[in-house]
N, C-alpha and C positions, 0 to 999 in steps of 0.2 A: 236441874242446877248443872251438873256436869256439862251437859251439851251447850249451856248457855256460856259457860267458862270457855268451852273449847272453842267456839264460834268467835268469842272476844278475843281467845290469843292469836286466831288465825288473823282477823283483822287487824291486830296490833303489829303483827308480823309483816304485813304488806309494805309498809312504808321500808323497811329493811332489806327485803328481797329488790327493790327498785333501786334501793340507794346504792346497791352494786353494780347499777348498770349507768353509764354516763353519756353525755353528749359531747361529741369531738368537734372543735371547727379547726378552720386553719387556710392557708393561702397557700397554692400552688404556683410556682414560679419554674421557668427556664433558668439555663446554666448564665442568661445575660439579666437576671433578675427581671425579666417580664413576666406579667402575670399569663396564666394559662387558662382560658376558657374551655370549656368542654371535657376536661379532665374525668374520666370515670372513677369514682371511690367507693368501692365494694367492700364489706365485711367479708374476709376470708371464708371459702366455702359457701357462699350464699349469693343470693341475688339482691340482697338488701343493700343499697346504698343510696349514691346521689352523684350530680355533676356538677362540677365548678362552674360558678357564674360568669359575667363577661369581667370581674375583677380577679378572678381566679379563686374566690372564695368558696369554702363548703361547710354544710353542716350535716353530719351524720347523728342520730340519735339513737338512745337504747344500745349504745356500745358496752360489750363487755370489757371491763377493765383488762382482761388477761389474753383479748382476741388480739386479731391482724388485721391492719387495713391495707387493702391492694390497691395502689393508684396507677394508671392505666391512660395513656396517650398515644396516639396515632404519632409514629415517627419516633417517640421515645421510649427509653428503658424504662419497663415497668419497676415499681417499688412495692415491696411488701416491708409495712412497720408496724413493729409489736406497740400496742396502745401503751400497756403498763400504767393504766392509771392517768395518764395525760389527757386532758382535755383542750388542750390546743397542739396540734401538730401541723407544724409549717412545713412542706414538702419542696425540695428543688430535683426536678427530672431533667436528665442527661438527655442530649440526643443519640440516638441509635444510628445504624445507616442510614435512616430517611429522617430529617428533620421538615417539620413545617414552615421553617422560614427559610429552608436552604429553598434556593431558586436553579431552575433548569432553564438553560440556553435554547429557545426555540425560534422558528425563524422571524426576524426583526422585531425581536423582545427576549423578553423573559417571564416565567411562569413559576408560581410554588410548583416545587417539584412532586409534591403530593398529590397536585390536582392534573399532573400530565397525562393524556390518555393517550398520546402517539407512540410508535416504537423508537426510541433515542438510547445511544449508549454512550458513554462517557469515558474520559479518561483524563487524569490530573496531571499536575506539573510532577509530584515526585516520582509518577510511574515513567513520564517521559525521560527523566535526568538519570534513570538508572541505566539506560541504554546509551555507549559510548559512541553510537552512529552518529555521522555526520550528517544524515537526513532525516528530520523528524518522522516521516512516514514510514520509516524501516522500523520505528519503534511502536509502530500500531498492531503488529502482527502478534496475534495470540492474547492481546489485552482487550480488545473491542469485540465484541459479539457482531456478526455479519459484514466484517471487513476482511476482505483477503488482500494481503498486502505482499506481493514478489518482488524481490530486488534481483534485476536482471543481470547488474554489473556492480563492480567495486571502482570503478574508475573514481579517482578524486575529484569532486566537482559534480560529478555525474551519476551518483549511486542513489538517484531517486527513485523509490518504489512504484510499480504499477499497484493503484488501487481501484479496488472495487467494491461496492456495496450491495449485498447480497447477490453477489454473481454477476451475470450478464443477460439483459434481455434483449440486446441488439447487436447485430452484425457492425453497425458502425459504433462512433465515439460513444464507450460506454462507461468514460471516467465520470466520477461524482464532481459537482459542483462545489468549489472550494472558497470559503469566506475567511477573510481575516477582520474582526472587528466589525462585521457586517457588510464588509465591501468585497467583491469578487478580486481576490487574490491569490496568489501562489503561497504555499507554507512551507514546503520543504525545507528551505535553506532558512528558517527563521532560527534564531537561539532558543534551545528548550527553556534557558532561563527567564526568557521574558514572555513564557504561555503561562497561563492561567491554566486554561482546561481547553479539552477538544470534545464537542459532542458530533455524534453522526446522528443525522436524521434518515430515519430509513422507509417509514410507512408515508402515505398520501395524506394522512392528516397533519404530519410535521413538515412534509415538502409540498403541497399544493399550492402555498403561498407563492412559492418560487415560480408557478405556471410552466413555462415551456422550457425552464432550465433545470426542474426538479426530478425527472424522471429516473434520474441516475442516481439518487440520493444526493444528501447534502452534508458537507463537512463544513461545521463552523469553529472556528479556530477564536480564541478570546484571551486577549493579552493581558498582562498584569497591571493593576491601578493600585495606587496608594491609599492606605488606611489612615485613620485618624490614630495618632500616636506619636511616641519619638522616633525619631531616624532611625531605621535599621539599616546597616550596610552589610554585605555579603561580598566575600571576596573567594574565588573559587579557583582553582587551577589543576588542571590533570594531564598526563602525558600516557601515550600508548604505543604499543607494536602493532603493527598491522601484517597479516600474513594470507595468503592465498587459502581458502578453506581445502581447494582439492586442485592437482596437478597432476596430468597425465603422465605415464611412466612410458618412455619409448624403448624399443630394442636398440642394444648398443650397435657400432657400426658395423662390426663382423657379423652380427646376427641378422643385421637389415641385408648386408650386401648379399649373405648367403641366401636368405630367403629371396630375394629379387633373382638369384640363380636358379633357386629350385623352380620359380614361377615360369621364368624364360623358358627352361629345359622340359618341364612339364607340357609347357604349350606348343614344344616343338621346334623351340627357337635355340640358339646358342646362347651358352652362359654370358651374363653381362660382365662380370667382373672374372679375371683370370687368377689363376692360382697364386702368382705373384702379389697382384692387387689384395686378394682376400690374407695372404700372411701378414702382409703391412698393417692392414686394418687391425687384426687380429692382436699382433705382438706391439704395435705402437712403437716401432724403431724409427718411424719417419712421422712422428706426429705434426709437422708442420703441412705435409703434403697429405697425410691420411691419417687424419684426425679422429678423435672419437668422442666429440664434444656433447657433454650433457646441457644442454641449451639452456635448459630452466634454471640449472645450478649457475651457469657462467654467466648469465644476464640479470637475473632476480636476486634481490638482497633476502637475505634470511628473514628480516622485518624492517618494515618502513615506519618512521616516524609520524605520529599524530599527536597533537596538541589543541587543548581548549582553556580558554582562560575567559573570564568576566567578573565585572565588578558592578554592583548594582545598589541602590539606595533607595527607600521608600519611607512615608510617613506622612504627617499633616497634621492638620488642625481642623475644626469645625468651617474655616472657609476656603482652607487650600489644602489639596492631598496632591500627593507626587510620587510618580515612581519612573527612576531613570536607569537605563541599563546599558553597559558597553560591552562587547564580548569579541573574542579572536579566536578563531578556529583554522588549522592548516593541517594539510596533510600532504605527507610526501607519497610518490609514487614508487612502483616495487622495483625500477629497473636500477642497477648499478650505475655509477659513473664511469664509464669505461672512455668517455670522449676526452681527451686533452684539450679541448677548445676551451675559450673564455666563455662560453654560453651553455645553458641547461637545456638539453633535448630531452629529459625526463619528464615524466607527469608530475606536476604539483599544483597544489591548490591552496589560496587563502582567501578567508572571509572574514569581514568586519561587518558585526552588526551594531545598531544604535538604538535606541528607544528612549523617548520621553513623554509618558503619558502625564498630562496635569488635570485637575478637577477643581474648578473655582465657582464656590457659591457666590454668586454678584450680589443675591439678595436671598432673604427666605423662602422666596418661591422661582428664584432664578438661578441656573445652574449652566456652567459652559465647561465643555470637554476639548482639551487640546491633546490630539496625538501625533507625534512625530515620528517614524519609523523607517529603517532603511538598511541597507547593506550595500558594500562593496566586494565585488566577487572577482579575484585574480586566478586566472585558470591557466596553465603552461601544459604543452605537449608537445610532442614529436609533430614534425611536418609531413604527418600522414594521416590517413583515416585511421582511428582506433582499430576498426576491426580488420582493416589489413595490417597492420603491424601485428596482431595478435594470432592472425591467422598465419602470416610467415613464420611466429615462433611454434606455431603448433604443428605445420607442414614441413619444419626446416629437417633435414637429415644430419645426424652427427659426423657426417664427414663432408659438410658443406661447406668448411673453412674453419681456419685456426683461430679466429677470433682476431685479438690484437695481441701482436708479437713485436717485441723491441719498439713499440710505440707506433705500429703500423697495423693497417687492416691487410690480413691476410685471407682470402677467399680462393673457392674453388670455381667461382662462379666464372664461366667461359675457360676455364682451364682445361688441358688435355690429359689430367691426371686420373680425375673421375669418369668413368665412361659413359655418363648420364648426366642429364641437366640437374642441377641442386639448386636448392632454396635456401639461401644462406639468410638468416634472420637479421642481419648487419645490414644486408641492402635495404630493408624498410626505413631504418631511420636513421643509421650511423652517418655523421657527417652533413645530413640534409637540413639542418637548420631546425628552427622549432616556430609553433605558434603560440601566441598570448592574447588571450579575451578577456578585456575588462570590462567587468557590468557594475554600472552605478544604478540603483532604484530606491527611490524616495517616495513615501508613502506620508500623505496629511489630511488629517480629518479634524473636523470642527463638527461639535454637538453642541445644540442648544436645547436645554429642557426647561420649559414654563410651566409651572404649577396653575392650574385654572380653577382652582376651589372658590375662587370669587364667585365663578358663575356656577359652577357645582361641584361638589365634595367628589374628587377620584378622577376629575379630568385633567389634562396635562398636554400640552402640545411639546411635539420634539421636532426637530430638524437636524439634517447632517449634510456636508458638504466634504466630498473628497477630491484628490486630485491624487494620481498616481502616473510619476515618470519611471522609464527604462531607458538608460543609454547605454548601448554595448560598442565598443572599440575593439577592433581585431586588428592584429598586426602579424605579418608573416616574414619570418627571415628565413632567405633559402640559400642553400650552398651546395658543394658537389664533394665529396670524399675522396683523399686520396686511397688508392687501391692498388694491392699487389697481389700477384699469382704466384703460387710455387712450381717450381723448374726442378724437376730432378734430372741432374747430369746422365747423361746414357752411359759415359765410361767410368763414372764412380757413383753408383747406387745407394750410396750413404750420404751424399751430400745433396742438399736442397737449397736452392738460390731463389732469390724473390726478383721477380719481373715487375717493374711499374706497369699498371694498366690504366690508370686514371692519375690525373693531378687533383690536387685539391684546390678548391674555387673559394672566391670570396664570400662572407657573409653577406648577401644582399638582402636591402631593405625592399623586398617585393612586393607587396601589397598591404594597404590599410583601407579599412573600410568601416563604417560605424552604422548601427542600428537603432533608430530611436523609436521609442514606444511612449505615449502618453494618453490616459483617459480620466475623466471626470466624472463623477456619480453625485449624484444627490438624492435626497429623501425627504418629505415632510409627512407629520404623521400626527392622528389624535388618538390618545391612549385615556381608556377609561377602566377604572377599577373601583369598585363600591359593595360595600356589605350592607344589608337589609336584615338583620336578625339572621335567621339560618340560610338567607340567601345572600350569595355571592354573585356578582356580574362583573365581565369585564369585555372589552370590546377594542378595536383597532381599525382605524382607517388610515391607508398610507398611500402615499403616491411617490413613485422611484424613477429615475432616469439616468441613463448612462451615453455616454459618447466616447468611444474608443477611436484613436486617431490610431495609423499604420497599425492594424489590427492584424494578429497573429493566431495561427493554429498550431498546436503542437510543435511552437517553437519556429514556424516558418511563417513568412509573410503569406497573407492569403490574397486572391487576386483583387485588382482595383484596390490596391493598400492605401493608395492617395485618397481615398473616398471612406470618411469615418464611417465605422459601422455603430448603429443606434439602437436601442433599446427602450423602452418606457414599459410601466404597470402599474396596476392598482391591485391594492391588496384591503382584504377585510377578513376579520375575524372576530367570532362573538363566543365567547365563555361563559358556563353558568355552573355552579355547583350548589347542591342543599345540603347545609350543615356538614361541608367536606364529606359529604356521602355519595351522593348521585352527581356525576361530572359530564356534562356535555360541551364539546367544541365544534364549532362550525366555521372552516377556514374556506377563502377562496382567492384565487389569484387571475386577475385579468390582463396579460400581457401581449405585449407587440412587439415584433422582431421583422428586421430589415429584409429578413432570408426569404420572406415570402412575398406576394403578389398583392397589389392594392385590392381591397376589399377582403383580404383572406389571411391578414397580417395579426390579428387579434384573436386570441381563444380564451375562453372561460374554462377555468380550472377548478370545480368546487371539491369537498371533502366534508366529512362528518364523522365524528367519534363520540362515544359513549365509554363512561367508566363507572365503575361500581365497587367503592370501598366496602366490602361486606363484612369486615372485621368490625366496623362501627354498628352494626345491627345486633340487637338486643342477644340473640342466639350465639354468637362470637364474641363479643363485648367481654374483656377479662378474661377471656380464655389464656390459659397457662401454656398452652400448645401453640394456637396460632396466633401470633401478636399481631398480624397485619395480613392482608388479602384484598388486593384490587383484581378485577377483571376490567381489560380493555376491548374494544372493538372499533375499528375503523374501517372505511370505503370511501374511494374518492379518484380522482381522475387527475393526472398530471401530464406534462408534455417534456419533450427533448427537441430541441432545434439544431443541435450540432450535426452538421451535416459534413464534417470533415474538413477539408480545405475548400471549401465550396461557397460562392456566394452568387446571389441573383439568378438562381438559376431558373425563374421564370422568365427571363427576358428571352427575347426572340431569337431564332436560330442566329448563330453568327457564322461568318464564312472567314476561310484561310486565302487570301490571295496570292500566296508565294507557294504556288504549287510547283514541285520538281525545279526547285531553283530558278522560278521564274515564269511558270506557266506550263501547257500541256501541248503535245502534239497528236497527229491524226495519222494514222495508218501505220505502215510497217517502212523502216530505214528513212524516216523523215526527221531531220537532225533540227528542224525549226521549229522552237516553241511558240507558241500563241498564248498571249496573256489570259489568264482565266483565274479560276478561285474553288476552292473545294468546300463543301458544306461540312461544318462541324457538328459536333453535338447537337441534335434540336432542344429548344428550349421546352419547357414543363410549366404551362400558365397555370396549372392545379397544384402546384407542388406545395406542401405543407409539413407540418410538424409531426412527429410521433406521438401517438397519445397511448399512454399506459393506465389501464384500470386495474387500481390496486387494492387488496382487502388484507386487513390484519386483524387477527385476535391472540390477545395475549392475556396473561396473568403475572402479577407478582404477589409475593409471599415472603413472610417472615415468621421463622418458627423459634421456639425454647429461647426467651427471653431476646429476641431478634439476633441470635446468635447464627442462626441458620437462614439464608436467604436463598430464594429461588425465583428465576425469571423465564417464561418461556412464550414464545412466539409463534404462531403458523403464518404464512403469509402466501398471497395468490396473486400473482400478477399477468394479465392478459395485455400485450402491447401490438398495437394495430399501426397502420400507414407507416411501415416501415419503411424507408427508402432501398430499394433492390433495384437491379439491372433486369430487364426483363430477359426472360430465360426462353421463350418461346417464339421468338422472332424468327421468322426463316431468313435465311444469308441473301437470298436474292431480291431482297426489298433494295439492298444497298445504302439502308439506313442505319444512323447511328443513333439510337433513340436516347433520352433523358433517363435518369434514374426516376422510378416511379413511386409512389406510397401505395405499397401493393403488399409488403410482407407482415406476417402475424406471427408473434413468438407466446410462447406460455413459460412461464418462470415462477415457480414454487418451491418451497422448503420451509424450514423452522430453525428456531435458535436456541439453546438452552444455556442458561448461567446459573450456575450453583456456586454458592460461598458460604463459609463460615470462619466466623471470628470470635475469639476468645480471650481473656485474661485471667490469669492465675497469678496473683503477685506480682512479682517483677518480671514475669514471664508473660508474653503474649504472641499471639500466632494468628496468621489467616492464611486460609486455603480456597481456592476458587478454581473452578474448571468452565470451560465455556466452548461450546461447539456449535456449530453454523453449517447447514445443508442447503444448497441451491443446486436445483437440478432446471435447465431449459430445454426447449425443445421448439423445433420449426413447427407451427400450426398451417403457414402457407408461405410458399415462396417463388410461385409462378415456373414451378420445375418443369424441365424437358421430360416428357412421359419416357420412362426407363424400359428397356425390353426386360429386365428381371427385377423382381421385387426387393432383391436385397441391396439394389443400387440406389433405392429411393433415399433421398436425406430427408424429406417430409417427416416430421415425428422422430426425429433424430436430433441430438443437441448442435447448437452453432459451433463450428469448426470441428464437427464429427471427422476424425482422419478415418480414410478409406485404403485399404491396402491388400495385398495376397495374405493367403491364409497358408502358413507352413505346414506340410504335411511329415516331412522327414528329408534325411539325405539320401540320394540315390547311392544304392550299393551295385556289385556287381550284376546281381540278379534282377536287378529292376533297369540295368540299362537296355536302351528301345531308341530305335529311329522314331522320330513324330512321322506317322504318315497320313494325318488327318488334316492337312492343308497347310501345315507351317511353310511359310514361302522360304525359308531358310534351311529347310531340312536338318533341322537342330540333332545334334547327335549329345546325350547326355554323358556325362563321366561321372566315376565314383565322388561322392562329396560335392555334387552341384545340389543345389537346393531343390527339392520336391515340392511343388506347391499345390494346393487343393483345386481341382478344375470345377471351380462351382457352378459353370453350366452345362459341365458334361459334353463338352464338345471337343474334347482332346487336344485343346489347345489352350496353353496359357497367354492370354492377352488381358487389356484391360477390362474386359467383360468379366473377368473373375476377381475382380478388386469388390471389396464389402467391407462394412464398418468395421473397423478393428479398435479394441482399447476404449480408453476416455479421451479427453482433450486434454490440451496444455493447463488450462485452467481447471483446478480442484473442485470437486463438488463438495468436499468437506473439507472444514478448516477448524482448527481447535486450537485451546490453550490451557496451560496448567499454571496457575501463578501461584506461588507460595511465599509467605514471609514469616519470619522468624524474630522476636525481639527480646533481649533478656539484658536488663537494666541499658547500659549504655551501648551494648553490641547488636547488630542488626544483618540480618540474612533474608537475602530476596533473589527469587527465580522466577523467570518465564520461560516456560517450555511452549514452543508451537509447533504444529503439525498440520500435514493435509492427505488426504488420500481421495480415492476416485478420481486420479490424474496419470496420463502416460507421457512418458518423453519418448519420442523416435528419433534414434541416429541418424546424421545425415552427412554426408560430402566424406571429408576425409575420416569422420570417425565411423563411417559405415564401411566405405572400402579401403582395403588395406593398399598402402602406397599412393592413396587417393585415387586409384584407378590408374595410376600413371607410376611416376618413380618418387614420389611423396614419403614421408616419414611412416613409419610402421610402428603401432603402440603394441605395448605388451601384452595387453587383452587379445588384440588382433592376434597376435603371434601365438599366444597361448590358447585360445579359442578356434582356431581354425582346423578345419576338417583335415586329417591326414589319416591314412591306414592303422597308425599306433593310436590315433586319438578319436576313433569312428563313433566310440561308445559315448564320449565326454564333450565331443565338440558343440560348439555352439553357434559356429559362423561355417559358411562353405568354405571348400578349399580356396587356395589363395591363387587364382588364375584368372587372365582376360578371357579365356574361353567362356561363354555365355555370361559374361560379365553384364549384360544387360538386364537377365533374369535374376542373377545370383543377388546384385548388388544395387541396380539402379533404381528399381521400384519399392515404394514402399510398400511394408509386410510387416506382420505381427513379430516377425523375427527380429526386427529391429526395433520391436516396441519395449519398452521397459516399465513397469510398474514404478511412477514417480513419487508412490508415498514416502514421507519421512518424519521423522521426530527431530526436533533441533533443539538444542538449549540456547534460546534465543538471546537472553541476557541473565547474566547472575551479578550479584553485588555483595559485597560484605563488608560492613562498615563500624565505625567506633567512634563516639560522641565522646570527645575529652573536656571534661569541665574541673576547673581548678581555680581556687580562690585568685591565686597568682595572675592567672590570666584575667579575671575580671578587673583587677588593678590596673590594666593597661588597656581596659575598656572593652574586651574581646568575652562575649558572653560563653562562647564554644568554639570549638575546631572538629570538624568533622572528617576523620579521614575514611578514605573507600577505596577499595579495587572493586572493579567490574569488567564484565567481560562479554563479547558478543560474537555469536555464531559459533561458540567454543566447541560444542560436540554434536555430532549429527549420525542418524541412525537411517539408513536408507539402504535401495538396492540399485541404485543407480551408480553403476562403477564408472562411468565414462565422464562424468559432469557434474556440479554441484546441483543436486536435486532442484533449487529454486531456479536454476539458469534454464533457458530454453534453447533448444537446439537452433533454431534460426538465428541464434545470435553466436553461431560457432565463431571461436576467434575471437571471443570479446574479452575484455579486461577480465580476471577472475574476480568471482565474490570472495571477501576477505572476511577473517576474523579479528576480534579486536581484543589485546589484553591491556587494560587501562590501570591506571594509578592515580589517586588526587587527594587533594584536602580542600575543605572549604571553612574559610572565618566569618564568623557571625557575629558583629559588632553590634 
């Protein structure tokens, strides 16, 4: 009886036990209210759960009222929700750093970012706007992995950076292909306010569709377009101060003259300056005749003004969307206005940017896009080549002249006061006039997009037609300055009079020229994207063609400029993914180029890539540690048809009929020339493009609720058929062979991008570190056999510097007469450089030169990006850096007095060997003896580690939101202060670490302090 009662009680209790568990249903949506299929819903700490259906609905049975449900979806922040007895729980998942709906710009289209299997880096509008630099390219350094951006000059309107994607893999033109809205255009002088994003395509799967133009990487700039909604107006204005990052300090007049005397006497010659002249230079009692000028201080401003202003409006409806922008940018030059003339001979630059992008839904299935963009650039500069002016300033002696005295130019050029030739920097530009260049650029695009769902769902046609025009007008106004020489009265040594040397000339309208450029581009394509259950397919077939009138390369007209340059090609792409888990891409470009002979003008460039989103597998789905993991691999062929300033190299040999001004003569003493012609470089009927075989292996990961992100890529490139000059042709053949496709280069490296983002109440912050390493080496370059292995360039990087290896400075006990065949019978003195005799033959010659240091292009580049936001305050910084890079001093920077009587720099004066400084000296003694070995030859003694860390950009901002502003239609006002190149840590004392020594005497790289505000209506 007791057992029966117990069993009955147990059966009665069962309904109460199950009554405690419930069934939970609901719908999962994104932040836009769209249903999310495929969301994983799990009971916490279990594998029990379900996946949302195509309408975002889910049902989970037997759920304890006190448990938690975990909702996770690729690209979304996971949510953990307490059930608390609720039977209906609707959830909205917000986008993480990666969003399923987010698209990625790729070659000739866009793809869902989550499905991309290629190596692509991006930078957005906000990151670009934080840099006050006048050139967009300068904002990329430190913010985009795989890109090295090196600014070589700060000249207004000419401060564009050199860009390389994943280093260099060719000794020829290694610059990437740049596109703006899908058309090949320069983007450096665009207004950042009109740019939506910049994508850098790096591997073969991303660039193969560009065929013969894609081997060096591709940079795609996408401009802003309107969005549905009320009109939004933004007005921004900013003003900044530019200053040189680094100027070299020179010895003063007395120190320089004394050092010249010491050099001359030590070399066994009379002193250059007498005691009276030295005393005048020291006491500065006759500054007009014996000046002591700090030319940098005299000629350069403490700061030059920069200003930038923009107004833009965007908005739209279901039928029409619009974006319009108008911007003005201006930079003043660093020179002071010492000219009392009515014209400006300083550097300055003005730029007006304008853009209108219009999207029109003609019907429910037809869309038209009109894009009009352009700019006007006005650049003023002194009537002299930029490098010449700054070289004058670099080499000028402090006693070369007194500058402007009583409104006249007083100079010691050709005077008898200074006992040697002087270099007055005013000689380079003062009173010589100016040059003004005006460039007008206009770009017009028309796009047609037609849905073809009537034929089959997911199919559409799109066409594009573009025209690009550029018109440059150059004006040169020349004059001659009035010039005076100081004269010291012999019987009155304290009086200096001025003697007129030249009269002032009139400002002539010397020359005017125009440079037109025009090209048109068109493409027609069929796109297909469709999903069948868990299978999603995509496809692209595209034809494009370009005709370029008056073609240019690196700003210079190419040969046969009146013959248009034409290219055309076909593009194909197939994409497939299964359940957004397994991803496959096949891309191909078939391109033709006029650079190559008939029958060899077209090439086929295929690539394939695979991606696996491992976080969608059962063993990782719902993981609280790894939120997202995608593995990628790609391989493919890409080409490079950039042959420098060359065209039609396949044509037969040409001849020059104008030899020796009209012909040749035979025999000796025969003055009569006969008509003749000389053979030019031979043609190469087999010339073709460079071919790059590229591999890329990468992984993308998100951890800890997607706060921590990691991207890693390893790449390897083998480039062949590189155009090189034959090195093994005997001279006695008398031929000039064409360049041939023989060179081979290997380039490999890796990239790492780590980021952390977190919000803590009103405070949020982000930290990001990225680094890129790329090392290249010659595999084959048709190198002349070398006598010594250490001279072989094959196996070394492109542009590897060679030089002597420094041993020590000669001391008394080392002095010796070279008895091993030195034809000069060279005698060394204490303080001379002692070099390593690499071949042990007892003589220092070019045969002792070996590979030294690194090249001028860094192997490592890295960036640190930080952002902090508290309520309305914001702080953002970008640090950039580079290492495995060298700088070699050249010319005046290497030789004291420039090997003659030019300026002497402080670092030369303090580093030169003397008996007192022999233990700390960094340079040989100041002497003209043995100058050829001490200073003339490249050597590691003149090489400096070019590594640096630089605060590239910093910005602090505050967003002002007041109810009173809203009554005026102002949503908010953003106040900001930002800076560019403000801090630098490096070991290069003689120049900015980003500048290159072969640009000696260039406009200095600048740093900028900038302040502004932006009104949002």
